[in-house]
C-alpha positions in Angstrom: 0.0 0.0 0.0 1.4 3.4 -1.0 1.9 5.7 1.9 0.1 9.0 1.5 2.1 12.0 2.6 -0.2 14.8 4.1 0.8 18.3 4.6 -0.7 21.0 6.8 -2.7 24.1 6.1 -1.0 27.3 7.2 -2.8 30.6 7.8 -1.5 33.7 6.0 -1.8 37.2 7.3 -4.4 39.1 5.2 -2.2 42.2 5.1 0.5 40.2 3.4 -1.7 40.1 0.3 -3.9 43.1 0.7 -2.3 46.2 2.2 -5.4 48.3 1.8 -9.1 47.4 1.9 -10.3 50.0 -0.7 -7.1 49.9 -2.8 -6.4 46.2 -2.8 -9.1 44.0 -1.4 -12.2 45.6 -2.9 -10.8 45.6 -6.5 -9.6 42.0 -6.0 -13.1 40.9 -4.8 -14.8 42.7 -7.7 -12.9 40.6 -10.3 -15.1 38.0 -11.9 -13.4 34.9 -10.6 -13.4 36.1 -7.0 -17.0 37.5 -6.9 -18.0 34.1 -8.3 -16.2 32.4 -5.3 -18.1 34.6 -2.9 -21.4 33.9 -4.7 -20.8 30.2 -4.5 -20.3 30.5 -0.8 -23.6 32.4 -0.4 -25.5 30.4 -3.0 -26.0 33.5 -5.1 -25.2 34.4 -8.7 -23.4 37.7 -8.3 -22.7 40.2 -11.1 -20.8 43.3 -10.1 -22.7 46.5 -11.0 -20.3 49.0 -9.4 -17.6 49.6 -6.9 -17.3 52.6 -4.5 -20.9 53.3 -5.4 -22.2 56.7 -4.2 -24.8 56.8 -1.4 -25.2 60.5 -0.7 -21.8 61.7 0.6 -20.7 58.1 1.3 -19.3 55.2 -0.9 -20.5 51.6 -0.7 -17.7 49.1 -1.4 -19.4 46.8 -4.0 -22.9 46.7 -5.4 -24.0 43.5 -7.3 -27.0 42.0 -8.8 -28.1 38.5 -7.9 -28.8 37.3 -11.4 -30.0 33.9 -10.2 -32.9 35.1 -8.1 -35.5 34.7 -10.9 -36.2 38.4 -11.6 -35.1 39.9 -15.0 -32.6 42.4 -13.6 -31.6 40.6 -10.5 -32.1 41.8 -7.0 -29.6 44.3 -5.4 -26.8 43.0 -3.3 -24.6 45.3 -1.1 -21.1 44.1 0.0 -19.2 46.0 2.7 -15.6 45.0 3.3 -13.4 45.3 6.4 -9.9 43.8 6.7 -10.0 43.9 10.5 -12.2 43.1 13.5 -15.9 44.3 13.0 -16.8 47.6 14.6 -19.8 49.8 15.2 -18.8 52.3 12.5 -19.0 49.6 9.8 -22.3 48.3 11.1 -23.7 51.8 10.8 -22.3 52.2 7.3 -23.8 48.9 6.3 -27.3 49.9 7.4 -27.0 53.4 5.9 -25.9 52.0 2.5 -28.5 49.3 2.5 -31.3 51.8 3.2 -29.9 54.3 0.6 -29.6 51.6 -2.1 -32.7 49.7 -1.1 -30.6 46.5 -1.2 -32.4 43.2 -0.4 -29.2 41.3 0.4 -26.5 42.7 2.6 -23.1 41.1 2.9 -20.5 42.2 5.6 -17.0 40.7 5.1 -14.5 41.1 8.0 -11.7 39.4 9.9 -12.7 38.5 12.4 -16.4 38.9 13.5 -17.1 39.8 17.2 -19.9 37.9 18.9 -21.8 41.1 19.4 -21.9 41.9 15.6 -22.7 38.4 14.7 -25.6 38.6 17.1 -26.6 41.9 15.5 -26.9 40.4 12.1 -28.9 37.4 13.5 -31.3 39.9 15.1 -31.7 41.8 11.8 -32.5 38.5 10.0 -35.1 37.8 12.6 -36.8 41.2 12.7 -36.7 42.4 9.1 -39.3 41.4 6.5 -39.0 38.3 4.4 -36.8 38.8 1.4 -34.3 41.1 3.2 -31.2 39.1 4.1 -28.1 39.8 6.1 -24.9 37.7 5.8 -21.7 37.9 7.8 -18.5 36.3 6.5 -15.0 36.0 7.7 -12.2 36.1 5.1 -9.2 33.9 5.5 -6.0 33.1 3.5 -4.4 29.6 3.6 -1.5 27.8 1.9 0.1 24.3 1.9 3.9 24.4 2.0 5.0 26.4 -1.0 1.6 26.4 -2.7 -0.1 29.5 -3.9 -2.2 31.3 -1.3 -5.9 30.5 -1.4 -8.8 32.6 0.0 -11.6 31.1 2.0 -14.9 32.7 3.0 -16.6 31.4 6.2 -20.3 32.2 6.8 -20.8 33.3 10.5 -24.2 34.8 10.1 -27.0 34.1 7.6 -30.7 34.4 7.2 -33.0 31.8 8.7 -33.9 29.1 6.2 -37.3 30.2 5.0 -38.0 27.6 2.3 -38.9 24.8 4.8 -41.1 27.0 6.9 -43.1 28.1 3.8 -44.2 24.5 3.2 -46.5 24.8 6.2 -47.4 28.5 5.8 -51.2 28.7 5.6 -50.9 32.0 3.7 -49.7 30.3 0.4 -52.0 28.4 -1.9 -52.0 24.6 -2.3 -50.4 24.9 -5.7 -47.6 27.2 -4.4 -47.0 24.7 -1.6 -46.8 21.8 -4.1 -44.4 23.8 -6.3 -42.1 24.6 -3.3 -42.1 21.0 -2.1 -41.2 19.8 -5.6 -38.3 22.3 -5.9 -36.9 21.4 -2.5 -36.9 17.7 -3.6 -35.4 18.6 -7.0 -32.6 20.6 -5.5 -31.7 17.7 -3.3 -31.6 15.4 -6.3 -29.4 17.7 -8.3 -27.0 18.2 -5.3 -26.7 14.4 -4.8 -25.7 13.9 -8.5 -23.4 16.7 -9.5 -21.7 20.0 -8.6 -22.0 21.3 -12.2 -25.6 22.4 -11.9 -26.5 25.3 -9.6 -30.0 25.7 -8.3 -31.8 28.9 -7.4 -33.1 28.9 -3.9 -36.4 26.8 -4.0 -39.5 29.0 -3.9 -43.3 28.7 -4.3 -43.2 29.3 -8.0 -43.4 27.4 -11.3 -39.7 27.8 -12.3 -36.2 27.3 -10.9 -33.3 29.1 -12.5 -29.9 27.5 -12.9 -27.2 30.2 -13.3 -24.3 29.6 -15.7 -22.2 32.6 -14.8 -23.5 35.1 -17.3 -26.0 38.0 -16.8 -29.2 37.7 -18.7 -28.6 34.1 -19.8 -29.6 31.2 -17.6 -30.9 27.7 -17.7 -34.4 27.1 -16.2 -36.5 24.2 -15.1 -40.3 24.8 -15.4 -43.3 22.9 -14.1 -46.9 23.6 -15.2 -50.3 22.6 -14.0 -52.6 23.7 -16.8 -51.8 21.9 -19.0 -49.5 19.7 -17.0 -45.9 19.5 -18.3 -42.3 20.0 -17.3 -39.7 21.9 -19.4 -36.0 22.7 -19.5 -34.9 25.8 -21.3 -32.0 28.1 -22.2 -33.5 31.4 -21.2 -32.2 34.6 -23.0 -33.3 37.9 -21.6 -32.7 41.6 -22.3 -32.0 43.8 -25.3 -29.8 41.2 -27.0 -32.0 38.2 -26.5 -33.3 38.0 -30.1 -29.9 38.5 -31.5 -28.4 35.8 -29.3 -31.2 33.4 -30.5 -30.5 34.2 -34.1 -26.8 33.3 -33.6 -27.7 30.0 -32.0 -30.2 29.3 -34.9 -27.2 29.4 -37.3 -26.0 26.3 -35.5 -29.5 24.8 -35.1 -28.8 21.4 -36.8 -25.7 20.7 -34.7 -27.5 21.7 -31.5 -30.6 19.5 -32.4 -28.3 16.5 -33.3 -26.4 16.9 -30.0 -29.4 17.2 -27.8 -31.2 14.4 -29.6 -34.8 15.5 -29.3 -37.3 17.9 -30.6 -36.4 21.5 -29.7 -38.8 24.5 -29.3 -37.2 27.7 -30.5 -39.0 30.2 -28.4 -39.1 33.7 -29.9 -42.3 35.6 -28.8 -42.9 38.9 -30.6 -42.8 42.2 -28.7 -40.7 40.6 -25.9 -37.1 40.8 -24.6 -37.1 37.1 -24.0 -36.2 34.2 -26.2 -34.7 30.7 -25.8 -34.5 27.0 -26.6 -36.8 24.5 -24.9 -37.5 20.8 -24.5 -40.8 19.6 -23.0 -42.4 16.5 -21.6 -46.1 16.1 -20.7 -45.5 15.0 -17.1 -47.6 16.1 -14.1 -45.3 16.9 -11.2 -48.3 16.7 -8.8 -49.0 13.0 -9.8 -47.2 10.8 -7.4 -46.6 8.1 -10.0 -44.9 10.7 -12.3 -43.2 12.9 -9.7 -39.9 11.1 -9.6 -39.8 10.6 -13.3 -40.4 14.4 -13.8 -37.4 15.2 -11.5 -35.1 12.7 -13.2 -36.2 14.0 -16.7 -35.5 17.6 -15.7 -32.1 16.7 -14.3 -31.0 14.6 -17.3 -32.0 17.4 -19.7 -30.2 20.0 -17.7 -27.1 17.9 -17.9 -27.4 17.7 -21.7 -28.0 21.5 -21.9 -24.9 22.1 -19.8 -22.9 19.9 -22.2 -24.3 21.2 -25.5 -25.5 24.8 -24.9 -23.5 26.2 -22.0 -20.3 26.6 -24.0 -22.2 28.3 -26.9 -24.1 30.5 -24.5 -21.0 31.8 -22.8 -19.5 32.8 -26.1 -22.6 34.6 -27.5 -21.7 38.1 -28.6 -24.4 40.3 -30.2 -21.7 42.1 -32.2 -21.1 38.8 -34.1 -24.6 38.9 -35.7 -24.7 39.9 -39.4 -25.6 43.5 -39.8 -29.0 44.2 -41.3 -28.9 44.8 -45.0 -28.8 48.6 -45.6 -31.4 50.3 -47.7 -30.3 50.8 -51.4 -29.2 54.2 -52.4 -31.8 56.2 -54.3 -30.5 58.4 -57.0 -31.6 62.0 -56.9 -33.2 63.5 -59.9 
């Protein structure tokens, strides 16, 4: 038996890498690869909108959009950074910026968190209305022997899990309750099978988004009751949606051959939405079809990730052929 040699993780002083929070850490965190790491820790799909965003006379460190929350634009996420022990000044700034920006998710990053400030975020999560979320994270740096230094985010305060409590909430309809239960089960199935597919937080709605790391483009699972069916789609949104779809249509035969089943090219008029869909007439409420529906959705998502994700990430509206210009009309 080959002996396995194990090394030890060693902590690295944050100031060895980032001398200044506004000059070094905030720009580092705003980079695509690093904000994605933070988003994966929180279960959010973060897209940086601005850094040092103006809030009256003040400046918020980073403002993002959670593009995986199901809304077209993505809900607002405020991130406040602190490369030292949490203090009352930053807590006050956090609340001031959140109010000024009307952010629905607030993230406070520090090193380390005091028990009092952790308790403050827990209290805010308990007392604020549903849909407003406060996270506290500690940032650490680690390395093994002479390996590159690696960052690690540790969640020390987070919102209470509201998905499970909604199942028994008498305020939601029976259909909404069934949808929520299905998505909770479906998320568990996906997580048990792969790390490649990310799931939007389960909610009492007929869809679940699966972010792929690009704004305005996502995969989605859909369940319908009237008529009953389940669907997987590549969802294109925004001003470039129609152009993106036309670029994909140029490769339609290869896409259809690779996916191996009938595709629906969804292109509604007078809409900033478009996409590619596959559908199956299964009823998620029927106990005899419920597991089949979950497995069918998962398998199609896997295929979409393999076939469509690389194409979706490369879409560029500027690559579309320019519309033919009007012919010149000779003057008399």
